[in-house]
Each structure stands twice: as C-alpha cells, then as structure tokens.
C-alpha positions in Angstrom: -22.7 4.4 -22.4 -20.5 4.8 -19.3 -16.8 4.9 -19.9 -14.5 2.1 -18.7 -11.4 3.3 -16.9 -8.2 1.3 -17.0 -8.1 1.9 -13.2 -11.4 0.0 -12.8 -9.3 -3.2 -13.2 -8.3 -3.1 -9.5 -11.9 -3.2 -8.3 -13.0 -5.6 -11.0 -10.3 -8.1 -10.0 -11.3 -7.7 -6.3 -15.1 -7.9 -6.8 -17.6 -7.4 -9.7 -20.0 -5.7 -7.3 -17.4 -3.3 -6.2 -16.6 -2.3 -9.8 -20.4 -1.5 -10.3 -20.6 0.5 -7.1 -17.5 2.5 -8.0 -19.4 3.7 -11.1 -22.8 3.9 -9.4 -21.9 5.0 -5.8 -24.7 4.9 -3.2 -25.7 8.1 -1.5 -22.9 9.0 0.9 -20.4 6.9 -0.8 -19.5 9.3 -3.7 -16.0 9.5 -2.1 -14.7 6.7 0.1 -11.8 7.6 2.4 -9.2 4.9 2.4 -8.3 3.3 5.7 -4.9 4.0 7.2 -3.2 1.1 5.6 -4.6 1.8 2.1 -3.7 5.5 2.5 -0.1 4.4 3.4 0.1 2.3 0.3 -1.2 5.2 -1.8 1.3 7.6 -0.2 4.2 5.1 -0.8 3.0 4.5 -4.4 2.9 8.2 -5.1 6.4 8.6 -3.7 7.6 5.7 -5.9 6.0 7.3 -8.9 7.7 10.6 -8.1 11.1 8.9 -7.7 10.7 7.2 -11.1 9.8 10.5 -12.6 12.9 12.2 -11.1 15.1 9.4 -12.5 13.6 9.8 -15.9 14.1 13.6 -15.8 17.8 13.1 -15.4 18.0 11.6 -18.9 15.0 12.9 -20.8 12.6 15.8 -21.1 9.4 15.0 -19.2 6.3 17.0 -20.0 3.1 16.8 -18.0 -0.1 16.5 -20.0 -3.2 18.4 -18.8 -5.9 17.0 -21.2 -6.6 14.5 -24.0 -6.0 17.1 -26.7 -2.8 18.2 -25.0 -1.6 14.6 -24.9 -2.2 14.2 -28.7 -0.4 17.5 -29.3 2.6 16.4 -27.3 2.7 13.1 -29.1 2.6 14.9 -32.5 5.3 17.2 -31.4 7.5 14.2 -30.5 7.8 14.8 -26.7 10.4 12.4 -25.2 8.3 11.4 -22.2 4.7 12.5 -21.4 3.7 12.4 -17.8 0.0 11.6 -17.0 -1.1 11.5 -20.6 -4.8 11.1 -21.3 -5.9 8.3 -23.7 -9.5 7.8 -24.9 -11.0 5.5 -27.5 -14.7 4.7 -27.8 -15.8 3.8 -24.2 -12.3 3.2 -22.8 -10.2 5.7 -20.9 -6.6 5.3 -19.7 -4.2 7.6 -17.9 -0.7 5.9 -17.9 1.9 7.4 -15.6 4.3 7.8 -18.5 4.2 7.7 -22.3 7.8 7.1 -23.4 8.8 7.7 -27.0 10.3 4.6 -28.7 13.1 4.9 -31.2 10.5 4.1 -33.9 8.7 7.3 -32.9 5.7 5.5 -31.4 5.0 5.6 -27.7 5.3 2.9 -25.0 3.0 3.2 -22.0 4.6 2.8 -18.5 3.3 2.8 -14.9 5.2 3.0 -11.6 3.9 0.1 -9.5 4.8 -0.5 -5.9 4.2 -4.2 -6.5 7.1 -6.7 -6.5 5.8 -8.4 -9.7 4.1 -7.4 -12.9 2.1 -10.7 -12.7 -0.7 -9.2 -10.6 -3.8 -9.4 -12.8 -4.8 -5.7 -12.4 -1.4 -4.6 -13.5 -1.6 -6.8 -16.6 -5.0 -5.5 -17.5 -4.2 -1.8 -16.8 -1.1 -1.8 -18.9 -2.7 -4.0 -21.5 -5.4 -1.4 -22.0 -2.9 1.4 -22.5 -1.3 -0.8 -25.2 -4.7 -1.2 -26.8 -5.4 2.5 -26.7 -2.1 3.3 -28.3 -2.3 0.6 -30.9 1.5 0.6 -31.6 2.1 -3.0 -30.6 5.0 -1.9 -28.3 5.3 -3.6 -25.0 4.2 -1.7 -21.9 6.7 -1.1 -19.0 6.2 -1.5 -15.3 8.6 0.2 -12.9 8.2 -2.1 -9.9 8.8 -1.3 -6.3 11.8 -3.6 -6.3 13.6 -1.2 -8.8 13.1 -3.8 -11.6 11.6 -2.7 -14.9 9.5 -5.4 -16.6 7.6 -5.7 -19.8 4.0 -6.6 -20.6 3.0 -7.6 -24.1 0.5 -9.6 -26.1 0.1 -12.1 -23.2 -2.2 -9.7 -21.4 -4.6 -9.2 -24.4 -6.9 -12.1 -23.5 -7.4 -10.8 -19.9 -7.9 -7.3 -21.2 -10.8 -8.4 -23.5 -12.3 -10.4 -20.7 -12.2 -7.4 -18.5 -13.7 -5.0 -21.1 -16.5 -7.5 -22.0 -17.4 -8.0 -18.3 -17.3 -4.3 -17.5 -19.6 -3.4 -20.4 -22.1 -6.0 -19.0 -21.7 -4.7 -15.5 -22.2 -1.1 -16.4 -25.3 -1.9 -18.5 -27.0 -3.3 -15.4 -29.3 -1.1 -13.3 -28.5 -3.1 -10.2 -25.2 -4.5 -8.8 -24.2 -8.0 -10.1 -24.8 -11.0 -7.7 -21.6 -12.0 -5.9 -20.6 -14.2 -3.0 -19.5 -12.9 0.4 -15.9 -13.3 1.6 -15.1 -12.2 5.1 -11.5 -11.1 4.5 -12.1 -9.3 1.2 -15.5 -7.8 2.1 -14.5 -6.5 5.5 -11.6 -4.6 3.9 -13.9 -3.0 1.3 -15.2 0.6 1.5 -18.7 -0.7 0.6 -18.8 -3.2 3.5 -21.6 -1.5 5.3 -23.6 -1.3 2.1 -23.3 -4.9 1.1 -23.1 -6.9 4.4 -26.8 -6.2 5.5 -28.0 -7.4 2.1 -26.0 -10.6 2.4 -27.4 -11.1 6.0 -31.0 -10.4 4.8 -30.6 -13.1 2.1 -29.1 -15.6 4.5 -26.1 -15.9 2.1 -24.4 -19.2 2.7 -20.9 -17.8 2.2 -21.3 -15.7 5.4 -20.4 -18.9 7.2 -16.8 -20.0 7.8 -16.0 -23.0 5.7 -18.7 -22.3 3.0 -17.0 -20.6 0.1 -18.1 -19.6 -3.4 -17.2 -22.9 -4.8 -19.3 -24.9 -2.4 -22.4 -22.8 -2.1 -23.9 -23.5 -5.6 -23.9 -27.2 -5.0 -25.9 -26.7 -1.7 -28.3 -24.4 -3.4 -29.1 -27.0 -6.1 -30.2 -29.2 -3.3 -32.6 -26.6 -2.0 -30.2 -25.4 0.8 -30.1 -21.8 -0.3 -29.9 -20.0 3.1 -28.1 -20.4 6.4 -31.4 -21.2 8.1 -32.0 -24.1 5.8 -28.5 -25.4 6.3 -28.9 -25.2 10.1 -32.1 -27.3 9.8 -30.6 -29.9 7.4 -29.5 -33.4 8.2 -25.8 -33.8 7.3 -26.4 -37.4 6.3 -28.9 -36.4 3.6 -26.8 -33.6 2.1 -24.9 -34.7 -1.0 -21.2 -34.0 -1.4 -20.5 -30.8 -3.3 -17.1 -29.3 -4.4 -15.0 -28.3 -1.4 -17.5 -29.8 1.0 -17.1 -33.5 0.7 -17.5 -36.2 3.3 -19.8 -36.6 6.3 -17.5 -34.9 8.7 -17.3 -31.7 6.6 -21.0 -31.7 6.1 -21.6 -32.0 9.9 -19.2 -29.1 10.5 -21.1 -27.0 8.0 -24.5 -27.7 9.7 -23.0 -26.9 13.2 -21.4 -23.7 11.8 -24.9 -22.7 10.6 -26.5 -23.5 14.0 -23.7 -21.5 15.7 -24.6 -18.5 13.5 -28.0 -18.3 15.1 -27.5 -19.3 18.7 -23.9 -18.2 19.2 -22.9 -21.6 20.5 -19.8 -23.6 20.0 -19.4 -27.3 19.5 -16.6 -29.6 20.5 -16.1 -32.4 18.1 -13.0 -34.2 19.5 -11.0 -34.2 22.7 -8.4 -31.4 22.8 -4.9 -32.7 23.3 -2.1 -30.2 24.0 1.6 -31.0 24.4 3.2 -30.8 27.8 6.4 -28.9 28.6 7.1 -25.2 29.0 5.1 -23.1 26.7 6.4 -19.9 25.1 4.0 -18.0 23.0 5.4 -16.6 19.7 4.2 -13.9 17.2 6.0 -11.9 14.6 5.3 -8.5 13.0 6.4 -7.9 9.4 6.7 -4.9 7.1 5.9 -5.9 3.4 6.4 -2.3 2.2 10.2 -2.2 2.2 12.4 -0.4 -0.3 14.3 -3.6 -1.0 11.0 -5.4 -1.9 11.8 -8.2 0.7 9.3 -8.6 3.5 11.1 -7.6 6.7 10.3 -9.2 10.1 11.0 -6.2 12.4 9.6 -7.8 15.6 10.0 -11.3 16.9 7.7 -11.3 19.9 7.8 -14.0 22.7 6.0 -14.5 26.0 7.6 -16.9 28.5 6.8 -17.9 32.1 5.3 -16.5 34.2 3.3 -15.0 31.3 3.0 -11.3 32.4 4.3 -8.0 31.2 7.7 -8.6 32.8 8.2 -11.8 30.8 7.6 -10.3 27.4 10.7 -10.9 25.3 11.4 -9.7 21.8 13.9 -9.0 19.0 13.5 -5.6 17.2 15.2 -4.2 14.1 14.7 -0.7 12.8 15.0 -1.3 9.1 15.4 -4.0 6.5 19.1 -3.2 6.3 19.3 -5.0 9.7 17.1 -7.9 8.6 19.8 -10.6 8.9 20.9 -9.2 12.2 17.4 -9.6 13.6 17.1 -13.1 12.2 20.4 -14.2 13.8 19.4 -12.6 17.1 16.2 -14.6 17.0 18.1 -17.8 16.4 20.4 -17.0 19.3 17.4 -16.4 21.5 16.0 -19.8 20.4 19.3 -21.5 21.3 19.2 -19.9 24.7 15.5 -21.0 25.3 16.4 -24.5 24.2 19.0 -24.7 26.9 16.8 -23.1 29.5 13.6 -25.0 28.8 14.4 -28.6 27.8 10.7 -29.4 26.9 10.0 -26.2 25.1 6.7 -25.7 23.2 6.9 -22.6 20.9 3.2 -21.9 20.5 1.9 -19.7 17.7 -1.4 -19.2 15.9 -1.6 -20.2 12.2 1.2 -21.3 10.0 2.5 -17.8 9.4 5.4 -18.0 11.9 6.7 -21.3 10.6 6.4 -20.1 7.0 8.5 -17.1 7.7 11.2 -19.1 9.5 11.4 -21.3 6.4 11.5 -18.2 4.2 14.4 -16.7 6.2 16.3 -20.0 6.2 16.0 -19.9 2.4 16.8 -16.2 2.2 20.1 -16.6 4.1 20.9 -20.2 3.0 20.8 -21.5 6.6 18.8 -24.7 6.2 21.7 -26.6 7.7 22.0 -24.3 10.8 21.4 -26.5 13.8 18.8 -24.2 15.4 17.0 -24.0 12.0 17.1 -27.8 11.7 15.6 -28.1 15.2 12.9 -25.5 14.6 11.8 -27.0 11.3 12.6 -30.7 11.9 10.6 -33.7 13.2 11.3 -32.7 16.8 10.3 -29.1 16.2 9.0 -27.2 19.2 6.7 -25.1 17.0 3.0 -25.8 17.8 0.1 -24.3 15.8 -2.9 -23.6 18.1 -5.1 -22.9 15.1 -4.8 -26.5 13.9 -6.1 -27.7 17.2 -9.0 -25.2 17.1 -10.0 -26.2 13.5 -9.8 -29.9 14.2 -11.7 -30.0 17.5 -14.1 -27.1 17.5 -16.8 -25.3 15.6 -17.1 -21.7 16.8 -19.6 -18.9 16.3 -17.3 -16.7 14.4 -17.1 -15.5 10.8 -13.4 -16.2 10.6 -11.1 -18.4 12.6 -8.7 -15.6 13.2 -7.1 -15.0 16.5 -9.0 -11.8 17.2 -12.3 -13.3 16.2 -11.9 -16.2 18.6 -10.2 -14.4 21.5 -12.5 -11.3 21.5 -15.7 -13.3 21.5 -17.4 -12.9 25.0 -18.6 -16.5 25.0 -15.2 -17.9 24.0 -11.8 -16.6 25.3 -13.0 -13.1 26.0 -9.6 -11.5 25.8 -9.5 -7.8 24.7 -6.6 -6.0 23.1 -5.4 -2.7 24.7 -6.0 -0.9 21.4 -9.2 -2.1 19.8 -8.2 -0.8 16.4 -4.8 -2.6 16.3 -4.1 -5.3 13.8 -1.5 -6.5 11.3 -2.2 -3.7 8.8 -2.3 -1.2 11.7 1.1 -2.4 12.9 2.6 -1.8 9.4 1.3 1.7 9.4 2.7 2.3 12.9 6.1 0.9 11.9 6.4 2.9 8.7 5.4 6.0 10.6 8.1 5.1 13.1 10.7 4.9 10.4 9.6 8.2 8.9 9.4 10.1 12.1 12.4 12.1 13.3 11.0 13.3 16.6 12.4 11.0 19.3 9.4 11.2 21.6 7.1 10.3 18.7 9.3 7.4 17.7 9.3 6.1 21.2 5.5 6.3 21.4 5.0 4.5 18.1 7.4 1.8 19.1 5.6 1.3 22.5 2.3 1.1 20.6 3.6 -1.7 18.4 5.2 -3.6 21.3 2.0 -3.3 23.3 0.1 -4.8 20.4 2.5 -7.6 20.0 2.4 -8.3 23.7 -1.4 -8.5 23.4 -1.1 -11.0 20.5 1.1 -13.4 22.5 -1.0 -12.9 25.6 -4.0 -13.7 23.5 -2.5 -17.1 22.4 -1.7 -17.7 26.1 -5.3 -17.0 27.1 -6.5 -19.2 24.2 -4.2 -22.0 25.5 -5.8 -21.7 29.0 -9.3 -21.7 27.5 -8.6 -24.8 25.5 -7.2 -26.6 28.6 -10.4 -25.9 30.4 -12.3 -27.6 27.6 
C-alpha cells in the first residue's frame, strides 16, 4: 500500500488527478520544476519558516530530527521543540515543521504557513493529520504569514477523514481518476501538458468557457457528451441544467462550441459604449507582503492621445507607503475629474473597482468625495469585460484580457514581453524590493511599467475593436 503524505493535501484540494499523478508521475515528470511565481512563494515560505524557527530558538531549545527513530528518541528525551520531526502510523506520513512540548509533556504539532488564514482547507487537513498521528488531542498551531498564531482542533477531523478515505481510493487505482477541466487551475498545473491533450481527445465539455463541472453532467445525461455534439445541438431542444438555465445561456453554450471548431466569434447584441474622454486604468498588486495586506504598488493609467508619452501612474516601493500611494491615486483622480468633465475610467473586469472599495474600507474613507464619486451612481468606472460578455461569444478558453487581445482574429494586440502576466509582475516586484543593485532595480521597475503600459494599451485596443463592431 502506498503511503499518504500530509503534504498530499495541497494537490488533493487542487485536483484529485493531480494527487494521483504526484504519486504515479509520468515519464519525464518525476520532478516538476515550479514556475517563477510558485518558486517565489516557496522561497518566501522557507524564509517565514526560518524566521519562526529563529524566534522560537530565542526562548527554547530547538533540535532538528533526522529520522522517524530520532524523532521518537527526542520525544522520549523530552526535547522542548523538535524541528522537522518525522511521524508515521500505518499508511500515513507527516513531517510537521515543529513539535512543541506542551506543559502536559505531550507534543503539539505546528507549521509555519505563509497564508493569512488557517481556514484554507489544505492547512486544516495537514495540521489535522499531524494531530491524528500524535494522538494527544492537543490543538495544532499555525504560525501565519501575518504574524498571528492560530489553533486547529477537532473541527478539522471530518475533513481529515474525508481526505484519507479519498486518497486511499485514488492510490488504489491503476489509472488517474476522472476529473473536469478548469482553464485557470489546469493551466497553472505542472501536469498541464499531460492532461490537456486527453481532455481535447475526449472533447471534454468543460474545455469551453461557460461550461463548468456543475453544468456538464446535466448535458451528458441528454446525450451531449462532447463539444462536437454540443456544437451540433439545437439550443431550443436542450433541457435546462444547473448553471446553464434559460434559452439565452443555452444559445451561448452552443455558439461557444461552434467557435471552438471554426475560430469564429458571434455578436449577440449591439455594442453600446459611453461617450466622453476615455482613460484606461489597470493596477498591479503584491499579495506577498510582510504585513499580510495586499499592496497596490502601481496604479497605471493611459490618457489621450494614448501613446507612450501619455502613460501615467502612481508607484510605491513598499506596503509601508500603501496609504501614500492610495492618496496619490485619489489626488490624480481629482485632477482628472477637473481636466476631463466627461471622464470614462475604463478597466477590464471588476478587480479595479473591488480594490478601490477595499482601500476605502481599509482607510475608512467611504465619505471622501473622490471615493463617493468613484463608487457612486455617477461613477466614471466602466468595465469592458461586462460589455464583452453581454454582447459577444468569442473563440477563447477564458474571457481574460490576454486571451481576447492576443487572438489574431480578434484584437490582435501583443504584449512586449510574451511571458508577462499578473504573477510575473509579482515576481518582478518582489525581486525589485530584494535587489540592492541600482541598475538591476531600475531594469526591474522598467519591466513592470512596460507590462502595465501594455495592459492599459490593450484595453485601449479592445475599446477600438469594439467600436468597429
């Protein structure tokens, strides 16, 4: 019987197939190199763990375990804190970051987690397994990235048993379990190139935008078990299924399937865009801050005449300048409001509006006149994605800005750096913060600014394309 590792919880929560592949890697996938963002998270996580260890060493004796037998010996000897202890019972293996001796003499498991909350399912499961292996009944501790120390107790037991039962079933199978496709989750997975061709060969319905794992079974019960069959179906004869109800949604689904094969797009409604002076708006955030609060380090704007010289922005170096950057953005909005009486602040998706709301909450500025204007009934904010979703069906797997703008039959706008993206920008910014060489810092900042300029230029090109339609 294959052993179940507590660390398997992360893959299991993400995807059951991924959990199987981790334990049965295909040839060439015995070791998967993490992408730049994942490697950064690993590096920062290791640093956080090391910092927690250093803090504990100031008060207690911390001894590193080198094996399961050594761990038992250290526990029997009453070591105050055991670092990287090895726990094993039946088919379950766990390696908690710390085993901390309680006043009762028993040991509490503890992990250093970069997360902001212990409520993430994989953290609950992992620490719950350590508790099960120790059998003391003591609560597990999570040293969070925010500096907070939280406890996990019996409330995690149900999820732990569900995980163990599921993993035993998965590991007993000779082939990977059947799962559904998810563009965002699957594309970020190291096994993407293993799984994607299999989904395509099957004609998996969830390859389509708008058909998720909750809608597909209902279509399959009607005999529509592939993209080809959906493309050939009459929307009027398809019965409503969960998350795909109403004739309009069924029509969109059929058109989405047709677009999959012929790379066509379909206009469902007239496109109406507001008049006025358009300024394109995009922000860059760093979620990996020491404070635990997501920091908007770049508020990017493109104003007329929409060229490199009209790119405008607010930049802050660290989250200690967070409020300073927010207030500078508000001041810039006040200036724009005076300069452009019929201002349209165009952005793509609800992310920018959500962050403005979050910052107004963070700094208790809901009554600030500029915030009231930005978020009120007469708001200049205009979400281009809403127009796209309402009026068009596009031949893309995801209605993300890059998917739409890079497509040669749609906007056909290309970024200066093809590898750039939101996670890429976080990596660049953290490297910028950690780099002491002035020339390297300047280069990294220029790279981020170029990427943000391309983002706002992309929304400008999307606007122009929509106007042509």
